Wavefront OBJ file of the C-alpha trace (Angstrom):
o trace
v -21.516 45.900 14.408
v -18.944 43.201 15.266
v -15.077 43.410 14.795
v -14.180 41.739 11.333
v -11.509 39.938 11.434
v -8.299 40.937 9.144
v -7.678 38.291 6.416
v -4.601 36.267 6.791
v -1.905 35.444 4.671
v 0.642 32.747 4.176
v 3.819 35.516 4.784
v 2.629 36.680 8.451
v 2.282 32.895 9.511
v 5.673 31.971 8.102
v 7.582 35.006 9.359
v 5.229 35.479 12.980
v 6.970 34.100 16.526
v 5.276 34.107 19.830
v 5.480 37.619 21.176
v 6.527 36.319 25.006
v 5.359 40.139 26.477
v 1.838 40.347 24.629
v 0.044 36.915 24.983
v -2.793 38.131 23.397
v -0.822 37.704 19.500
v 0.152 34.399 19.567
v -3.958 33.934 18.575
v -4.773 35.283 15.803
v -8.321 35.564 14.310
v -9.028 34.285 10.896
v -13.232 35.025 11.643
v -16.258 32.894 12.818
v -14.402 31.191 15.138
v -11.580 29.989 13.112
v -7.834 31.367 15.165
v -4.367 30.885 14.242
v -2.114 29.991 17.690
v 0.796 30.184 17.769
v 3.080 28.421 21.083
v 6.094 29.190 23.391
v 8.550 27.105 21.116
v 6.708 28.073 17.563
v 4.510 25.587 15.863
v 1.688 26.801 14.832
v -2.154 25.196 14.976
v -5.742 26.299 13.701
v -8.544 25.559 16.620
v -11.532 26.223 15.866
v -14.699 27.824 18.790
v -17.636 27.063 19.086
v -20.745 26.924 21.808
v -22.091 23.043 21.433
v -25.234 22.922 20.342
v -27.094 22.257 24.653
v -25.017 25.527 24.848
v -21.548 25.287 25.868
v -18.184 26.974 24.311
v -15.856 24.361 23.174
v -12.870 23.981 21.146
v -11.403 21.537 18.886
v -7.953 21.321 16.965
v -8.297 21.645 13.305
v -4.217 20.280 12.130
v -1.067 22.218 12.725
v 0.400 24.678 10.536
v 1.354 25.083 7.498
v 0.307 20.652 7.020
v -2.915 22.963 7.073
v -3.130 25.693 4.220
v -5.559 28.488 5.235
v -7.784 27.797 2.369
v -8.512 24.145 3.938
v -8.801 25.341 7.848
v -11.057 27.555 6.221
v -12.997 24.595 4.905
v -12.566 22.388 7.823
v -14.163 25.829 9.823
v -16.550 25.155 7.446
v -18.158 22.072 7.440
v -17.998 22.149 11.391
v -20.590 24.811 11.267
v -22.230 23.461 8.910
v -22.746 20.537 11.291
v -23.897 22.660 14.065
v -26.693 24.648 11.597
v -27.794 20.600 11.748
v -28.252 19.819 15.326
v -24.281 18.176 15.528
v -21.773 18.725 17.555
v -18.279 18.410 15.416
v -16.451 17.869 18.087
v -18.638 14.271 18.645
v -18.356 13.416 15.215
v -14.973 13.171 15.797
v -14.697 11.163 18.294
v -17.534 8.897 16.517
v -14.781 9.082 13.682
v -12.084 8.282 15.796
v -13.520 5.214 17.038
v -15.180 3.123 14.133
v -11.517 3.550 13.216
v -10.161 2.043 15.852
v -12.945 -0.961 15.359
v -11.317 -1.525 11.465
v -7.785 -1.444 12.818
v -8.535 -4.156 15.082
v -10.761 -5.802 12.698
v -7.922 -5.847 10.244
v -5.845 -6.611 13.575
v -7.991 -9.395 14.802
v -8.651 -12.007 12.020
v -8.743 -15.416 12.495
v -5.172 -16.122 10.751
v -3.395 -14.399 13.103
v -5.218 -15.913 16.671
v -4.706 -19.764 14.584
v -0.372 -18.252 14.498
v -0.875 -16.911 18.359
v -2.803 -20.116 19.322
v -0.172 -22.728 17.999
v 2.787 -20.578 18.491
v 1.465 -20.530 22.378
v 0.141 -24.945 23.278
v 3.002 -25.953 20.711
v 5.913 -27.012 24.192
v 2.819 -28.273 26.123
v 2.110 -31.055 23.199
v 4.045 -34.440 21.315
v 5.479 -33.271 18.297
v 3.103 -35.365 15.997
v 0.031 -33.769 17.188
v 1.151 -30.480 16.506
v 1.601 -31.471 13.002
v -1.580 -33.224 13.062
v -2.873 -30.695 14.313
v -1.661 -27.797 11.836
v -2.096 -29.537 8.897
v -5.490 -30.466 9.351
v -5.722 -26.429 10.521
v -4.265 -25.660 7.028
v -5.693 -27.393 4.760
v -9.143 -27.718 5.806
v -9.769 -24.232 7.918
v -7.904 -21.297 7.154
v -7.788 -21.137 2.547
v -11.599 -20.593 3.892
v -11.533 -18.112 7.169
v -8.526 -17.441 7.401
v -8.634 -13.477 6.424
v -12.268 -12.480 8.546
v -12.089 -11.568 11.862
v -12.504 -14.131 14.489
v -15.658 -12.007 15.589
v -17.132 -11.727 12.210
v -17.310 -15.814 11.896
v -20.560 -17.865 12.636
v -20.548 -21.102 14.271
v -22.487 -22.072 10.029
v -19.475 -20.597 8.157
v -17.337 -22.998 10.769
v -19.999 -26.233 10.037
v -18.781 -25.402 6.410
v -15.930 -25.974 6.897
v -16.478 -28.790 8.579
v -18.459 -30.267 6.358
v -16.605 -29.625 3.354
v -14.390 -32.799 5.049
v -17.704 -35.254 5.951
v -18.002 -34.793 1.942
v -14.731 -36.417 0.736
v -15.201 -39.189 3.107
v -13.012 -38.725 6.232
v -15.804 -39.013 9.087
v -13.317 -39.269 12.613
v -10.781 -36.002 10.076
v -13.878 -33.652 9.938
v -14.487 -34.255 13.337
v -10.425 -34.354 14.871
v -10.886 -31.439 13.503
v -14.027 -29.744 14.966
v -11.992 -30.864 18.202
v -9.239 -28.009 16.643
v -11.327 -25.071 16.139
v -12.671 -25.637 20.654
v -9.630 -25.810 21.224
v -8.681 -22.374 19.635
v -11.936 -20.869 19.716
v -11.783 -21.455 23.916
v -8.489 -19.117 24.149
v -9.517 -16.697 21.772
v -12.407 -16.155 24.523
v -10.308 -16.944 26.938
v -7.638 -14.451 25.786
v -10.688 -11.875 25.044
v -10.303 -11.989 20.999
v -13.917 -13.026 20.625
v -16.552 -12.688 22.367
v -18.169 -16.124 21.780
v -17.160 -19.802 21.768
v -19.145 -20.361 17.708
v -18.165 -23.815 18.236
v -20.438 -24.144 21.219
v -23.556 -23.503 18.933
v -22.483 -26.812 16.890
v -24.389 -30.311 18.248
v -21.821 -32.830 17.510
v -24.578 -36.101 17.371
v -26.675 -34.283 15.398
v -24.767 -32.919 12.793
v -21.853 -34.307 11.985
v -22.535 -37.776 10.344
v -21.640 -41.411 12.377
v -18.828 -43.890 10.980
v -20.943 -46.197 9.947
v -19.576 -49.637 11.466
v -18.734 -52.654 8.862
v -17.276 -56.648 10.574
v -14.463 -57.563 8.090
v -15.397 -60.219 5.418
v -16.469 -64.104 7.106
v -17.655 -66.805 6.290
v -20.869 -68.135 7.443
v -22.136 -71.760 6.158
v -20.169 -74.664 7.499
v -19.640 -76.012 3.837
v -18.296 -73.131 3.161
v -15.782 -72.532 6.004
v -15.161 -76.658 5.055
v -13.822 -75.893 2.125
v -11.918 -73.058 2.896
v -10.515 -75.457 5.491
v -9.709 -78.273 3.166
v -8.318 -75.923 0.656
v -5.661 -73.967 3.445
v -4.857 -77.581 4.662
v -4.514 -79.422 0.947
v -1.655 -76.369 0.226
v -0.096 -76.450 3.580
v 0.889 -79.794 2.734
v 1.982 -79.147 -1.161
v 3.827 -76.834 -0.017
v 5.684 -79.256 2.781
v 5.458 -76.442 5.694
v 6.616 -78.111 9.261
v 4.061 -78.506 10.657
v 4.260 -78.366 14.183
v 1.981 -75.904 15.247
v -0.860 -76.583 13.563
v -3.936 -79.420 14.513
v -3.276 -82.937 14.925
v -6.494 -83.406 12.399
v -4.551 -81.073 10.167
v -2.051 -83.181 10.232
v -4.178 -86.416 10.363
v -5.633 -84.652 6.242
v -2.248 -85.052 5.241
l 1 2 3 4 5 6 7 8 9 10 11 12 13 14 15 16 17 18 19 20 21 22 23 24 25 26 27 28 29 30 31 32 33 34 35 36 37 38 39 40 41 42 43 44 45 46 47 48 49 50 51 52 53 54 55 56 57 58 59 60 61 62 63 64 65 66 67 68 69 70 71 72 73 74 75 76 77 78 79 80 81 82 83 84 85 86 87 88 89 90 91 92 93 94 95 96 97 98 99 100 101 102 103 104 105 106 107 108 109 110 111 112 113 114 115 116 117 118 119 120 121 122 123 124 125 126 127 128 129 130 131 132 133 134 135 136 137 138 139 140 141 142 143 144 145 146 147 148 149 150 151 152 153 154 155 156 157 158 159 160 161 162 163 164 165 166 167 168 169 170 171 172 173 174 175 176 177 178 179 180 181 182 183 184 185 186 187 188 189 190 191 192 193 194 195 196 197 198 199 200 201 202 203 204 205 206 207 208 209 210 211 212 213 214 215 216 217 218 219 220 221 222 223 224 225 226 227 228 229 230 231 232 233 234 235 236 237 238 239 240 241 242 243 244 245 246 247 248 249 250 251 252 253 254 255 256
């Protein structure tokens, strides 16, 4: 018949000290794999000893006493035993949970806002102040408000393109292209510095998805008769106002 562990009480745990002679006294069993450990410096903590699903023995820490009380330690042990009953190794669950929390922390720190701040600080000394101000203004007005708080690797090229299209919809065709150029530089820096996995601006084909500026000629007269009327009126106005005609054509002097 297995030996039944004597229930632990707070009075015992608070007062017990490390025994340098009988080291076995520095480990108190709380039953079902739960062990109370006393260190040489008299710090105390909980450990859970168990057999993994693959048959190998293992141990995990359940935290320090008195932060982790007897009741809490028992609950953590029972939770771990429940996972083992399902064939799940609690140490692997703990590792995966820790990794997930680390990824969430990295996401919260690796936002586009933080990347933009870092990029602007890096490039400021290598570009003119005028160019820096133009770039900063475009990013502040047209990119940050929509994408700034998102983790850099969660931003898609469709979302970035939507920002550029908003600028186009204002009729600022060339400004939209320049803003996309600024974003290209930011994402190149992000990939080069390990802040992003991919340069999403490479997926935007400027030639096909961006509007083209329509070239327009200045207003002009093509009809010879209308042009003659304009020239005569211009000549008459200059003569009437008594301007110096030395720089005008001789024909204009004769008409005066």
